[in-house]
C-alpha positions, 0 to 999 in steps of 0.5 A: 288428229283424225282426217276428214273424208271426202269422195270425188269423181273425175271430171272430163267434160269442159265448159260452163254447160258441163259445170251447170249440169254437175251442179244440177246433179248435186255435185260441185266442180273442183280441181286438185293440184300441187306436189309436182303433179298435173292438176286434176278436175273433180266433182265433189258431192255437195252434201259431203262438202257442206257437212265437212265445212259445217263440222270440221271447218276449212283448215282440215286434212282430207283423205280424198277418195278419187274414183278409179284411183288406188293412190292415197290422196291427202289434201286441204282446201285452198279456196272456195268460190261462192255464188254472190247472192245465194252464197252456195258453193260454186267451185272448190280448189284443193291442194295436195299435201304431205305430212312432212312438208309445211304449208301456208294457210290462212287462219281466223283472227279472233278478238278476246277480252274486249270488254274493257275497250267497250266500257271506255266507249272505244270502237274496235275496227278489225281490218283483217279477219285472218292471218297467214301461217306456215306450219306442218299440216297437223299443227295448223291452229283453229284460230289465233287470238288477239287479247285486248285486255290491256288495250288503250284508246288510239292504239293499233295492233299489228301482226308483230303484236300477236303471241303465237305458238312455236308450232307455226310462224306468221307469214304476213308483214309484222307491221301490217295493222290488224286492229285499231282501237278508236276513241269515242267521237265526243272525246276526239271532238273535245281535244283541242286542235293543233295550235288552238290552245296557243291562239286562245292564250294569245287572245287572253294576253291581248285582253289583259293589255 
């Protein structure tokens, strides 16, 4: 596994004005923390971070080259903040990592083999787009798949239903619902309401009398 590379400048100036000035210069305000070290404010090259996300994704180990530092910095992206409308990166949180220490990180949840559900007219309601795993940095999966090949209408899939590798463990509550398979509306409408069948039977009995 080849680490991604990213360069950073230290950021001394504080306040919104300094942050706006950095963004106008093509830089993204960032901070790195963790490993029992003081947080360090940084500026990342916008083109570099955009390229990294486009080609490597957000769950990648980063060799971070910080200006003026001879220390080797291994990091991962913890959080990315975007501008609401333009969807441009506004701020990046990085966390220092060690290859011999496990990390908690969100991994995309991908649905596969959903053709059968769609043929039945079922509606797939995905309530979560990612799950949290614990593993060593070089064992982070690109995604976790939820197989709907044997899905039945009306069934809920929980965290505990996921099949996972022994390389990582799931940190979310195993009873948390990830996906619901909803029956077609006409099928739900056709089903008799509770007590409706019994009432109808009683009416027929009265007519016979």
